Backbone as XML, in Angstrom:
<?xml version="1.0"?>
<chain id="A" units="angstrom">
  <residue number="1" name="TYR">
    <atom name="N" x="144.189" y="-69.347" z="39.307"/>
    <atom name="CA" x="143.176" y="-69.852" z="38.409"/>
    <atom name="C" x="141.882" y="-69.074" z="38.602"/>
  </residue>
  <residue number="2" name="HIS">
    <atom name="N" x="141.190" y="-68.862" z="37.539"/>
    <atom name="CA" x="139.885" y="-68.204" z="37.604"/>
    <atom name="C" x="138.798" y="-69.260" z="37.443"/>
  </residue>
  <residue number="3" name="VAL">
    <atom name="N" x="137.836" y="-69.229" z="38.343"/>
    <atom name="CA" x="136.733" y="-70.188" z="38.288"/>
    <atom name="C" x="135.808" y="-69.868" z="37.119"/>
  </residue>
  <residue number="4" name="VAL">
    <atom name="N" x="135.613" y="-68.583" z="36.890"/>
    <atom name="CA" x="134.784" y="-68.149" z="35.762"/>
    <atom name="C" x="135.649" y="-67.300" z="34.837"/>
  </residue>
  <residue number="5" name="PRO">
    <atom name="N" x="135.313" y="-67.238" z="33.572"/>
    <atom name="CA" x="136.123" y="-66.422" z="32.656"/>
    <atom name="C" x="136.022" y="-64.939" z="32.994"/>
  </residue>
  <residue number="6" name="LEU">
    <atom name="N" x="137.119" y="-64.227" z="32.803"/>
    <atom name="CA" x="137.116" y="-62.785" z="33.022"/>
    <atom name="C" x="136.320" y="-62.111" z="31.910"/>
  </residue>
  <residue number="7" name="PRO">
    <atom name="N" x="135.553" y="-61.053" z="32.246"/>
    <atom name="CA" x="134.783" y="-60.368" z="31.204"/>
    <atom name="C" x="135.716" y="-59.635" z="30.236"/>
  </residue>
  <residue number="8" name="GLU">
    <atom name="N" x="135.293" y="-59.547" z="29.000"/>
    <atom name="CA" x="136.083" y="-58.845" z="27.989"/>
    <atom name="C" x="135.907" y="-57.337" z="28.140"/>
  </residue>
  <residue number="9" name="ALA">
    <atom name="N" x="137.003" y="-56.603" z="27.955"/>
    <atom name="CA" x="136.971" y="-55.141" z="28.041"/>
    <atom name="C" x="135.929" y="-54.585" z="27.075"/>
  </residue>
  <residue number="10" name="GLY">
    <atom name="N" x="135.207" y="-53.561" z="27.552"/>
    <atom name="CA" x="134.205" y="-52.912" z="26.713"/>
    <atom name="C" x="132.819" y="-53.517" z="26.794"/>
  </residue>
  <residue number="11" name="THR">
    <atom name="N" x="132.679" y="-54.673" z="27.458"/>
    <atom name="CA" x="131.358" y="-55.296" z="27.584"/>
    <atom name="C" x="130.648" y="-54.760" z="28.822"/>
  </residue>
  <residue number="12" name="ASP">
    <atom name="N" x="129.335" y="-54.959" z="28.886"/>
    <atom name="CA" x="128.571" y="-54.556" z="30.073"/>
    <atom name="C" x="129.084" y="-55.276" z="31.313"/>
  </residue>
  <residue number="13" name="SER">
    <atom name="N" x="129.449" y="-56.533" z="31.167"/>
    <atom name="CA" x="129.965" y="-57.308" z="32.303"/>
    <atom name="C" x="131.262" y="-56.707" z="32.828"/>
  </residue>
  <residue number="14" name="PHE">
    <atom name="N" x="132.120" y="-56.265" z="31.933"/>
    <atom name="CA" x="133.388" y="-55.653" z="32.324"/>
    <atom name="C" x="133.128" y="-54.339" z="33.058"/>
  </residue>
  <residue number="15" name="THR">
    <atom name="N" x="132.251" y="-53.511" z="32.502"/>
    <atom name="CA" x="131.906" y="-52.230" z="33.129"/>
    <atom name="C" x="131.311" y="-52.455" z="34.509"/>
  </residue>
  <residue number="16" name="PHE">
    <atom name="N" x="130.392" y="-53.407" z="34.624"/>
    <atom name="CA" x="129.780" y="-53.703" z="35.918"/>
    <atom name="C" x="130.838" y="-54.178" z="36.908"/>
  </residue>
  <residue number="17" name="SER">
    <atom name="N" x="131.745" y="-55.033" z="36.468"/>
    <atom name="CA" x="132.814" y="-55.539" z="37.324"/>
    <atom name="C" x="133.685" y="-54.393" z="37.836"/>
  </residue>
  <residue number="18" name="GLU">
    <atom name="N" x="134.056" y="-53.480" z="36.954"/>
    <atom name="CA" x="134.848" y="-52.319" z="37.368"/>
    <atom name="C" x="134.093" y="-51.469" z="38.385"/>
  </residue>
  <residue number="19" name="HIS">
    <atom name="N" x="132.816" y="-51.226" z="38.125"/>
    <atom name="CA" x="132.000" y="-50.421" z="39.037"/>
    <atom name="C" x="131.885" y="-51.091" z="40.400"/>
  </residue>
  <residue number="20" name="LEU">
    <atom name="N" x="131.684" y="-52.386" z="40.408"/>
    <atom name="CA" x="131.537" y="-53.118" z="41.665"/>
    <atom name="C" x="132.819" y="-53.051" z="42.490"/>
  </residue>
  <residue number="21" name="ILE">
    <atom name="N" x="133.953" y="-53.201" z="41.849"/>
    <atom name="CA" x="135.234" y="-53.106" z="42.559"/>
    <atom name="C" x="135.408" y="-51.711" z="43.148"/>
  </residue>
  <residue number="22" name="LYS">
    <atom name="N" x="135.138" y="-50.674" z="42.351"/>
    <atom name="CA" x="135.261" y="-49.298" z="42.838"/>
    <atom name="C" x="134.301" y="-49.035" z="43.993"/>
  </residue>
  <residue number="23" name="LEU">
    <atom name="N" x="133.091" y="-49.568" z="43.891"/>
    <atom name="CA" x="132.097" y="-49.374" z="44.941"/>
    <atom name="C" x="132.566" y="-49.994" z="46.252"/>
  </residue>
  <residue number="24" name="TRP">
    <atom name="N" x="133.052" y="-51.233" z="46.208"/>
    <atom name="CA" x="133.520" y="-51.905" z="47.426"/>
    <atom name="C" x="134.723" y="-51.196" z="48.033"/>
  </residue>
  <residue number="25" name="VAL">
    <atom name="N" x="135.675" y="-50.791" z="47.207"/>
    <atom name="CA" x="136.859" y="-50.091" z="47.719"/>
    <atom name="C" x="136.443" y="-48.787" z="48.385"/>
  </residue>
  <residue number="26" name="SER">
    <atom name="N" x="135.568" y="-48.034" z="47.733"/>
    <atom name="CA" x="135.080" y="-46.784" z="48.303"/>
    <atom name="C" x="134.335" y="-47.032" z="49.612"/>
  </residue>
  <residue number="27" name="PHE">
    <atom name="N" x="133.497" y="-48.058" z="49.630"/>
    <atom name="CA" x="132.717" y="-48.368" z="50.834"/>
    <atom name="C" x="133.634" y="-48.772" z="51.986"/>
  </residue>
  <residue number="28" name="ILE">
    <atom name="N" x="134.661" y="-49.548" z="51.696"/>
    <atom name="CA" x="135.606" y="-49.971" z="52.734"/>
    <atom name="C" x="136.365" y="-48.774" z="53.290"/>
  </residue>
  <residue number="29" name="LYS">
    <atom name="N" x="136.774" y="-47.862" z="52.412"/>
    <atom name="CA" x="137.548" y="-46.696" z="52.847"/>
    <atom name="C" x="136.706" y="-45.661" z="53.583"/>
  </residue>
  <residue number="30" name="SER">
    <atom name="N" x="135.497" y="-45.387" z="53.067"/>
    <atom name="CA" x="134.722" y="-44.255" z="53.587"/>
    <atom name="C" x="133.360" y="-44.615" z="54.163"/>
  </residue>
  <residue number="31" name="GLY">
    <atom name="N" x="132.892" y="-45.841" z="53.911"/>
    <atom name="CA" x="131.556" y="-46.218" z="54.355"/>
    <atom name="C" x="130.467" y="-45.772" z="53.395"/>
  </residue>
  <residue number="32" name="LYS">
    <atom name="N" x="130.874" y="-45.196" z="52.251"/>
    <atom name="CA" x="129.904" y="-44.707" z="51.268"/>
    <atom name="C" x="130.233" y="-45.271" z="49.891"/>
  </residue>
  <residue number="33" name="PRO">
    <atom name="N" x="129.194" y="-45.493" z="49.063"/>
    <atom name="CA" x="129.455" y="-45.912" z="47.686"/>
    <atom name="C" x="130.222" y="-44.815" z="46.944"/>
  </residue>
  <residue number="34" name="SER">
    <atom name="N" x="130.897" y="-45.193" z="45.910"/>
    <atom name="CA" x="131.688" y="-44.233" z="45.145"/>
    <atom name="C" x="130.823" y="-43.444" z="44.175"/>
  </residue>
  <residue number="35" name="ASP">
    <atom name="N" x="131.472" y="-42.541" z="43.461"/>
    <atom name="CA" x="130.753" y="-41.742" z="42.469"/>
    <atom name="C" x="130.390" y="-42.547" z="41.226"/>
  </residue>
  <residue number="36" name="VAL">
    <atom name="N" x="130.712" y="-43.840" z="41.224"/>
    <atom name="CA" x="130.289" y="-44.711" z="40.128"/>
    <atom name="C" x="128.766" y="-44.749" z="40.072"/>
  </residue>
  <residue number="37" name="TYR">
    <atom name="N" x="128.139" y="-44.695" z="41.248"/>
    <atom name="CA" x="126.681" y="-44.686" z="41.351"/>
    <atom name="C" x="126.262" y="-43.375" z="42.015"/>
  </residue>
  <residue number="38" name="PRO">
    <atom name="N" x="126.272" y="-42.262" z="41.276"/>
    <atom name="CA" x="125.992" y="-40.965" z="41.889"/>
    <atom name="C" x="124.586" y="-40.841" z="42.466"/>
  </residue>
  <residue number="39" name="ASN">
    <atom name="N" x="123.652" y="-41.673" z="42.016"/>
    <atom name="CA" x="122.286" y="-41.586" z="42.541"/>
    <atom name="C" x="122.140" y="-42.308" z="43.880"/>
  </residue>
  <residue number="40" name="VAL">
    <atom name="N" x="123.177" y="-42.999" z="44.339"/>
    <atom name="CA" x="123.140" y="-43.707" z="45.620"/>
    <atom name="C" x="124.141" y="-43.038" z="46.551"/>
  </residue>
  <residue number="41" name="GLU">
    <atom name="N" x="123.636" y="-42.241" z="47.495"/>
    <atom name="CA" x="124.512" y="-41.514" z="48.403"/>
    <atom name="C" x="124.981" y="-42.366" z="49.571"/>
  </residue>
  <residue number="42" name="GLU">
    <atom name="N" x="124.209" y="-43.375" z="49.931"/>
    <atom name="CA" x="124.607" y="-44.234" z="51.043"/>
    <atom name="C" x="124.001" y="-45.613" z="50.875"/>
  </residue>
  <residue number="43" name="TRP">
    <atom name="N" x="124.622" y="-46.559" z="51.546"/>
    <atom name="CA" x="124.062" y="-47.890" z="51.638"/>
    <atom name="C" x="123.223" y="-47.895" z="52.900"/>
  </residue>
  <residue number="44" name="VAL">
    <atom name="N" x="121.933" y="-47.980" z="52.744"/>
    <atom name="CA" x="121.033" y="-47.958" z="53.892"/>
    <atom name="C" x="121.148" y="-49.301" z="54.610"/>
  </residue>
  <residue number="45" name="PRO">
    <atom name="N" x="121.459" y="-49.285" z="55.912"/>
    <atom name="CA" x="121.592" y="-50.546" z="56.644"/>
    <atom name="C" x="120.288" y="-51.346" z="56.634"/>
  </residue>
  <residue number="46" name="PHE">
    <atom name="N" x="120.405" y="-52.651" z="56.562"/>
    <atom name="CA" x="119.257" y="-53.550" z="56.596"/>
    <atom name="C" x="118.956" y="-53.886" z="58.044"/>
  </residue>
  <residue number="47" name="THR">
    <atom name="N" x="117.714" y="-53.679" z="58.459"/>
    <atom name="CA" x="117.260" y="-54.109" z="59.783"/>
    <atom name="C" x="115.925" y="-54.817" z="59.600"/>
  </residue>
  <residue number="48" name="SER">
    <atom name="N" x="115.541" y="-55.611" z="60.586"/>
    <atom name="CA" x="114.258" y="-56.305" z="60.465"/>
    <atom name="C" x="113.089" y="-55.318" z="60.509"/>
  </residue>
  <residue number="49" name="GLN">
    <atom name="N" x="113.274" y="-54.182" z="61.179"/>
    <atom name="CA" x="112.215" y="-53.178" z="61.235"/>
    <atom name="C" x="112.152" y="-52.340" z="59.958"/>
  </residue>
  <residue number="50" name="LYS">
    <atom name="N" x="113.289" y="-52.171" z="59.309"/>
    <atom name="CA" x="113.346" y="-51.332" z="58.110"/>
    <atom name="C" x="114.254" y="-51.999" z="57.075"/>
  </residue>
  <residue number="51" name="PRO">
    <atom name="N" x="113.743" y="-53.064" z="56.422"/>
    <atom name="CA" x="114.573" y="-53.742" z="55.435"/>
    <atom name="C" x="114.818" y="-52.857" z="54.212"/>
  </residue>
  <residue number="52" name="SER">
    <atom name="N" x="116.030" y="-52.893" z="53.727"/>
    <atom name="CA" x="116.386" y="-52.123" z="52.542"/>
    <atom name="C" x="117.433" y="-52.902" z="51.763"/>
  </residue>
  <residue number="53" name="THR">
    <atom name="N" x="117.367" y="-52.831" z="50.454"/>
    <atom name="CA" x="118.295" y="-53.551" z="49.602"/>
    <atom name="C" x="118.864" y="-52.601" z="48.561"/>
  </residue>
  <residue number="54" name="LEU">
    <atom name="N" x="120.183" y="-52.636" z="48.397"/>
    <atom name="CA" x="120.821" y="-51.873" z="47.332"/>
    <atom name="C" x="120.959" y="-52.797" z="46.136"/>
  </residue>
  <residue number="55" name="VAL">
    <atom name="N" x="120.238" y="-52.494" z="45.080"/>
    <atom name="CA" x="120.284" y="-53.305" z="43.869"/>
    <atom name="C" x="121.397" y="-52.746" z="42.987"/>
  </residue>
  <residue number="56" name="LEU">
    <atom name="N" x="122.438" y="-53.542" z="42.821"/>
    <atom name="CA" x="123.586" y="-53.114" z="42.025"/>
    <atom name="C" x="123.335" y="-53.444" z="40.567"/>
  </residue>
  <residue number="57" name="ASP">
    <atom name="N" x="123.066" y="-52.421" z="39.830"/>
    <atom name="CA" x="122.791" y="-52.539" z="38.408"/>
    <atom name="C" x="123.314" y="-51.260" z="37.785"/>
  </residue>
  <residue number="58" name="LEU">
    <atom name="N" x="123.057" y="-51.047" z="36.564"/>
    <atom name="CA" x="123.429" y="-49.795" z="35.916"/>
    <atom name="C" x="122.155" y="-49.063" z="35.559"/>
  </residue>
  <residue number="59" name="PRO">
    <atom name="N" x="121.631" y="-48.146" z="36.349"/>
    <atom name="CA" x="122.161" y="-47.590" z="37.586"/>
    <atom name="C" x="121.734" y="-48.396" z="38.809"/>
  </residue>
  <residue number="60" name="ALA">
    <atom name="N" x="122.404" y="-48.155" z="39.925"/>
    <atom name="CA" x="122.061" y="-48.810" z="41.190"/>
    <atom name="C" x="120.942" y="-48.031" z="41.871"/>
  </residue>
  <residue number="61" name="GLU">
    <atom name="N" x="120.162" y="-48.737" z="42.709"/>
    <atom name="CA" x="119.067" y="-48.086" z="43.439"/>
    <atom name="C" x="118.892" y="-48.741" z="44.799"/>
  </residue>
  <residue number="62" name="ASN">
    <atom name="N" x="118.509" y="-47.936" z="45.788"/>
    <atom name="CA" x="118.103" y="-48.460" z="47.089"/>
    <atom name="C" x="116.615" y="-48.763" z="47.029"/>
  </residue>
  <residue number="63" name="PHE">
    <atom name="N" x="116.227" y="-49.947" z="47.455"/>
    <atom name="CA" x="114.822" y="-50.322" z="47.498"/>
    <atom name="C" x="114.431" y="-50.617" z="48.938"/>
  </residue>
  <residue number="64" name="PRO">
    <atom name="N" x="113.554" y="-49.793" z="49.521"/>
    <atom name="CA" x="113.084" y="-50.105" z="50.868"/>
    <atom name="C" x="112.123" y="-51.284" z="50.813"/>
  </residue>
  <residue number="65" name="ASP">
    <atom name="N" x="112.416" y="-52.282" z="51.608"/>
    <atom name="CA" x="111.549" y="-53.458" z="51.747"/>
    <atom name="C" x="111.121" y="-54.040" z="50.398"/>
  </residue>
  <residue number="66" name="PRO">
    <atom name="N" x="112.075" y="-54.490" z="49.573"/>
    <atom name="CA" x="111.745" y="-54.942" z="48.222"/>
    <atom name="C" x="110.906" y="-56.208" z="48.149"/>
  </residue>
  <residue number="67" name="MET">
    <atom name="N" x="110.855" y="-56.975" z="49.226"/>
    <atom name="CA" x="110.104" y="-58.232" z="49.198"/>
    <atom name="C" x="108.860" y="-58.172" z="50.082"/>
  </residue>
  <residue number="68" name="LYS">
    <atom name="N" x="108.398" y="-56.974" z="50.382"/>
    <atom name="CA" x="107.283" y="-56.807" z="51.306"/>
    <atom name="C" x="106.053" y="-57.604" z="50.882"/>
  </residue>
  <residue number="69" name="GLU">
    <atom name="N" x="105.640" y="-57.483" z="49.637"/>
    <atom name="CA" x="104.440" y="-58.195" z="49.182"/>
    <atom name="C" x="104.623" y="-59.705" z="49.285"/>
  </residue>
  <residue number="70" name="ARG">
    <atom name="N" x="105.784" y="-60.186" z="48.908"/>
    <atom name="CA" x="106.061" y="-61.622" z="48.962"/>
    <atom name="C" x="106.034" y="-62.121" z="50.414"/>
  </residue>
  <residue number="71" name="MET">
    <atom name="N" x="106.631" y="-61.354" z="51.317"/>
    <atom name="CA" x="106.660" y="-61.754" z="52.725"/>
    <atom name="C" x="105.256" y="-61.729" z="53.335"/>
  </residue>
  <residue number="72" name="GLU">
    <atom name="N" x="104.462" y="-60.721" z="52.967"/>
    <atom name="CA" x="103.086" y="-60.651" z="53.469"/>
    <atom name="C" x="102.286" y="-61.864" z="53.005"/>
  </residue>
  <residue number="73" name="PHE">
    <atom name="N" x="102.504" y="-62.301" z="51.775"/>
    <atom name="CA" x="101.831" y="-63.491" z="51.267"/>
    <atom name="C" x="102.150" y="-64.694" z="52.147"/>
  </residue>
  <residue number="74" name="TRP">
    <atom name="N" x="103.438" y="-64.921" z="52.409"/>
    <atom name="CA" x="103.841" y="-66.093" z="53.188"/>
    <atom name="C" x="103.366" y="-65.993" z="54.638"/>
  </residue>
  <residue number="75" name="LYS">
    <atom name="N" x="103.385" y="-64.801" z="55.211"/>
    <atom name="CA" x="102.879" y="-64.622" z="56.576"/>
    <atom name="C" x="101.388" y="-64.926" z="56.640"/>
  </residue>
  <residue number="76" name="GLY">
    <atom name="N" x="100.655" y="-64.606" z="55.572"/>
    <atom name="CA" x="99.216" y="-64.825" z="55.529"/>
    <atom name="C" x="98.818" y="-66.287" z="55.460"/>
  </residue>
  <residue number="77" name="LEU">
    <atom name="N" x="99.743" y="-67.176" z="55.182"/>
    <atom name="CA" x="99.435" y="-68.604" z="55.095"/>
    <atom name="C" x="99.393" y="-69.286" z="56.458"/>
  </residue>
  <residue number="78" name="ASN">
    <atom name="N" x="99.817" y="-68.608" z="57.493"/>
    <atom name="CA" x="99.811" y="-69.213" z="58.841"/>
    <atom name="C" x="98.425" y="-69.371" z="59.379"/>
  </residue>
</chain>
């Protein structure tokens, strides 16, 4: 059973789903994203000293510390 409906072929959702599957398979096999996202050569590890997020979209992008401003705001309330 599928909890959510499967995307229809040819839609953006279907394309994204295919890309995501290829990306995970490639990452599991080689530790690197596939050529589906040629602008992303690696998944930068997330650490507390150097937070980084891979935003999976069309196209995908690595964002270093994407929530920095938001976190600084909350830290400033102490």
